[in-house]
C-alpha positions in Angstrom: 157.1 22.7 -74.0 160.1 22.4 -71.9 163.2 22.5 -74.1 165.2 20.6 -71.5 162.6 17.8 -71.1 161.3 17.1 -74.5 158.8 14.2 -74.9 160.6 12.9 -78.0 164.2 13.0 -79.3 164.4 12.8 -83.1 167.9 11.3 -83.6 169.6 12.0 -86.9 173.3 11.0 -87.6 174.8 13.1 -90.5 177.9 12.5 -92.6 178.6 14.8 -95.5 174.8 15.3 -96.0 175.0 18.8 -97.3 172.9 18.0 -100.4 169.8 16.7 -98.6 170.0 17.6 -94.8 168.3 21.0 -95.3 165.1 19.4 -96.7 165.3 16.6 -94.0 165.5 19.2 -91.2 162.6 21.3 -92.7 160.3 18.2 -92.7 161.1 17.7 -89.0 160.5 21.2 -88.0 157.1 21.2 -89.8 155.8 18.2 -87.7 152.3 18.6 -86.2 153.6 17.1 -83.0 156.0 20.0 -81.6 157.3 18.9 -78.2 160.7 17.3 -79.5 164.4 17.9 -79.8 166.2 17.3 -83.0 169.5 15.9 -82.1 171.8 15.8 -84.8 175.2 14.0 -84.5 177.7 15.4 -87.1 179.8 12.4 -87.8 183.0 14.4 -89.0 181.6 15.8 -92.1 184.0 17.6 -94.4 181.3 19.4 -96.5 178.8 22.3 -95.6 176.7 19.8 -93.3 177.5 21.7 -90.1 177.0 25.1 -91.7 173.5 24.2 -93.0 172.6 22.8 -89.6 173.6 26.0 -88.0 171.7 28.2 -90.5 168.5 27.1 -88.8 167.6 29.0 -85.6 165.0 26.8 -84.1 165.9 26.1 -80.4 164.9 22.5 -80.6 167.8 21.7 -82.9 170.8 20.3 -80.9 174.1 19.9 -82.8 176.7 17.6 -81.4 180.0 17.1 -83.5 182.4 14.0 -83.4 185.2 12.6 -85.5 184.1 10.4 -88.2 183.5 7.0 -86.4 180.5 5.8 -88.3 176.8 5.7 -88.0 176.7 3.2 -85.1 179.0 5.4 -83.1 177.1 8.4 -83.9 173.9 6.8 -82.7 175.4 5.6 -79.5 176.7 9.2 -78.9 173.2 10.5 -79.5 171.7 8.1 -76.9 173.7 9.5 -74.5 172.8 13.0 -75.3 169.1 12.3 -75.8 166.8 13.8 -73.2 163.5 12.3 -74.0 162.2 8.9 -73.2 161.3 8.1 -76.7 163.7 8.2 -79.8 162.6 8.7 -83.4 165.3 7.6 -85.8 165.6 9.6 -88.9 168.4 9.8 -91.7 169.8 13.2 -92.9 168.7 12.3 -96.5 165.2 11.2 -95.8 161.8 13.3 -95.6 159.4 13.0 -92.6 155.7 13.4 -93.6 153.9 16.1 -91.2 152.2 13.6 -89.0 154.9 11.0 -88.5 155.9 11.9 -85.0 152.3 12.4 -83.7 151.1 9.0 -85.1 154.0 7.0 -83.6 154.0 9.0 -80.2 150.1 8.5 -79.8 150.5 4.8 -80.6 153.2 4.0 -78.3 151.8 6.0 -75.4 148.3 4.2 -76.2 150.0 0.8 -76.4 152.9 0.9 -73.9 153.4 -2.8 -74.3 155.3 -2.1 -77.6 158.8 -1.0 -77.4 159.5 -0.4 -81.2 157.3 0.9 -84.0 158.1 1.1 -87.6 156.2 2.0 -90.6 155.8 1.7 -94.3 157.8 4.2 -96.4 157.8 5.8 -99.7 161.1 5.3 -101.6 162.2 8.0 -103.9 165.2 8.5 -106.1 168.1 11.0 -105.7 166.1 13.9 -107.1 163.1 13.1 -104.9 160.9 11.3 -107.6 158.6 8.5 -106.3 159.7 5.0 -107.0 157.6 2.6 -104.9 155.9 2.3 -101.5 157.7 -0.4 -99.4 155.7 -2.3 -96.8 157.7 -4.3 -94.2 157.3 -8.0 -94.5 155.8 -8.1 -90.7 153.2 -5.8 -89.3 151.9 -7.5 -86.3 154.3 -8.4 -83.5 153.5 -12.2 -84.2 154.5 -11.6 -87.9 157.8 -9.9 -87.0 158.8 -12.5 -84.5 158.5 -15.3 -87.1 160.6 -13.5 -89.8 163.8 -15.2 -90.9 166.9 -13.6 -89.2 168.1 -12.7 -92.6 165.1 -10.3 -93.2 165.5 -6.9 -91.4 162.1 -6.2 -89.8 162.2 -2.4 -90.0 163.1 0.6 -92.2 165.7 2.1 -89.7 164.9 5.7 -90.6 161.1 5.1 -89.6 161.6 3.5 -86.2 160.3 4.9 -82.9 161.2 3.3 -79.8 161.8 3.6 -76.1 165.2 4.9 -75.3 165.7 2.6 -72.3 164.9 -0.5 -74.2 167.9 0.1 -76.6 170.2 1.5 -73.9 169.8 -1.6 -71.6 170.7 -3.8 -74.6 173.9 -2.0 -75.2 172.8 0.2 -78.0 174.3 -0.2 -81.5 177.1 -2.6 -82.1 179.8 -0.9 -83.9 181.3 -4.0 -85.4 178.2 -4.7 -87.4 179.2 -2.3 -90.2 176.3 -1.1 -92.3 173.7 -3.4 -90.6 174.0 -2.1 -87.0 170.2 -1.8 -86.9 169.5 -5.3 -88.1 171.9 -6.5 -85.6 170.2 -4.7 -82.8 166.8 -5.9 -83.8 167.7 -9.8 -83.8 169.2 -9.3 -80.4 166.2 -7.3 -78.9 163.0 -8.6 -80.4 163.3 -11.9 -78.4 162.4 -10.0 -75.4 160.3 -7.1 -76.8 157.0 -6.5 -78.7 157.1 -4.5 -81.9 155.0 -3.6 -84.9 155.0 -1.7 -88.2 152.3 0.7 -89.0 150.9 0.2 -92.6 150.9 3.8 -93.3 153.9 5.3 -95.0 155.3 7.9 -92.6 158.6 9.0 -94.3 160.2 9.2 -97.7 163.3 7.1 -97.9 165.8 8.5 -100.5 167.9 6.0 -102.5 171.0 7.9 -103.6 174.6 6.8 -104.7 176.1 8.8 -101.9 174.8 6.3 -99.2 177.1 4.4 -97.2 174.9 1.1 -97.8 174.6 -0.4 -101.2 172.2 -3.0 -102.6 172.8 -6.4 -100.9 173.7 -8.1 -104.1 176.5 -5.7 -104.7 178.2 -6.7 -101.6 181.0 -9.5 -101.8 180.2 -13.2 -101.1 182.4 -12.9 -98.0 180.7 -9.8 -96.8 177.3 -11.4 -96.9 178.6 -14.7 -95.3 180.0 -12.7 -92.3 176.8 -10.7 -92.0 174.3 -13.5 -92.1 176.5 -15.9 -89.7 176.7 -13.1 -87.2 173.0 -12.4 -87.2 172.4 -16.2 -86.9 174.6 -16.5 -83.8 173.6 -12.9 -82.5 177.2 -12.0 -81.8 180.1 -10.5 -83.8 183.7 -10.2 -82.9 186.0 -7.2 -83.4 187.9 -9.2 -86.0 184.8 -9.9 -88.0 184.0 -6.2 -87.8 187.3 -5.2 -88.9 186.9 -7.6 -91.9 183.6 -6.2 -92.9 184.9 -2.6 -92.6 187.8 -3.6 -94.9 185.6 -5.3 -97.5 183.3 -2.3 -97.5 186.4 0.2 -97.9 187.1 -1.6 -101.3 183.6 -1.0 -102.4 183.4 2.5 -101.2 183.7 4.1 -104.6 181.5 6.4 -106.5 181.6 4.2 -109.5 180.4 1.0 -107.4 177.8 3.0 -105.5 176.4 4.7 -108.7 176.2 1.4 -110.4 174.4 -0.4 -107.3 172.1 2.6 -107.1 171.0 2.5 -110.7 170.7 -1.3 -110.7 168.4 -1.1 -107.6 166.3 1.6 -109.2 165.8 -0.5 -112.2 164.9 -3.5 -110.1 162.4 -1.7 -108.2 160.7 -0.3 -111.4 160.1 -3.9 -112.4 159.2 -5.6 -109.1 157.6 -3.0 -106.9 156.2 -0.4 -109.4 156.1 -1.9 -112.9 157.4 0.7 -115.3 159.6 -1.2 -117.8 160.8 1.9 -119.5 162.1 3.5 -116.5 163.5 0.2 -115.4 165.6 0.1 -118.6 166.8 3.6 -118.4 168.2 2.9 -115.0 169.8 -0.5 -115.8 171.4 0.8 -119.0 173.1 3.4 -116.7 174.3 0.6 -114.5 175.6 -1.4 -117.4 177.5 1.6 -118.8 179.3 1.9 -115.4 179.8 -2.0 -114.9 179.6 -3.7 -118.3 180.9 -7.0 -116.8 178.0 -7.6 -114.4 175.8 -10.3 -115.7 172.9 -9.6 -113.4 172.5 -6.1 -115.0 171.9 -7.9 -118.5 169.4 -10.2 -117.0 167.6 -7.2 -115.5 167.4 -5.6 -118.7 166.1 -8.7 -120.5 163.6 -9.0 -117.7 162.4 -5.5 -118.5 160.6 -6.8 -121.6 158.6 -9.4 -119.7 154.9 -8.9 -118.8 154.2 -7.7 -115.3 152.4 -10.9 -114.3 155.5 -13.1 -115.2 157.9 -10.6 -113.4 155.7 -10.9 -110.3 155.7 -14.7 -110.5 159.4 -15.0 -111.0 159.9 -12.8 -107.9 157.5 -14.6 -105.9 159.0 -18.0 -106.9 162.7 -16.9 -106.7 163.1 -13.4 -105.0 166.9 -13.6 -105.5 166.5 -13.8 -109.2 165.1 -10.1 -109.3 
């Protein structure tokens, strides 16, 4: 292996990720595919994130620090530093299964007509307990191309792509606050082939510290701007500023915790029917936000049989 010319760059942005980043790094270093660099962009962390990264002595780890500018800016900086032709995206609070990089590298080099490869993922809670397995709505390129613009085709932390494909498109749009990946895909897929592997290759950790929250907890204005910009495939600086301002008002631990527990409760009904666990999480969400009607609807739904839950979700996904 030539450390200056790795075959894959694993690109990980990190902001105040001290609680989880050690486990994430270990899961990368234990990959069966070894010819990679782990490029970590420390996005102005104020906790022990940088110290934990430096505690690893593996020469494949490259640490670059910037002032806090957000995920999109961190990723764009990472693209300028990445030395490999292929990028494996990964988040600092997630976990890679040992064969993840090998499987995706072997696939994209065997089928070079594909530019982006995602996968299924096992979702876990903040403590790492399994919640459900998420399978993207489209697996074949034809299925992905037919998805509604409002549906994000990939789990961002699972994607493996050709660096040049992303760079020539201009990288991540820094105005598309919290959905920079979704915005990138709608602008890139019209010209590129992509697929999702059905095998779960990562664990995605739901946690209340995340910058993103459940879609339903965003304000109506935020959702309106988001979906209008996805539809027109463009976003202005003023729209980006408004998205940031709205998100700042929701950037409180109480809102994030409420969204987290409500989401866990919903997943224990719709994706992995365990009504007692669903109720436990929803009760926590209600205790934090007693005036959110949808939490009470979720709690009531937890007493319905699984078949009825599945029917309701299929008939009206937005209801659950």
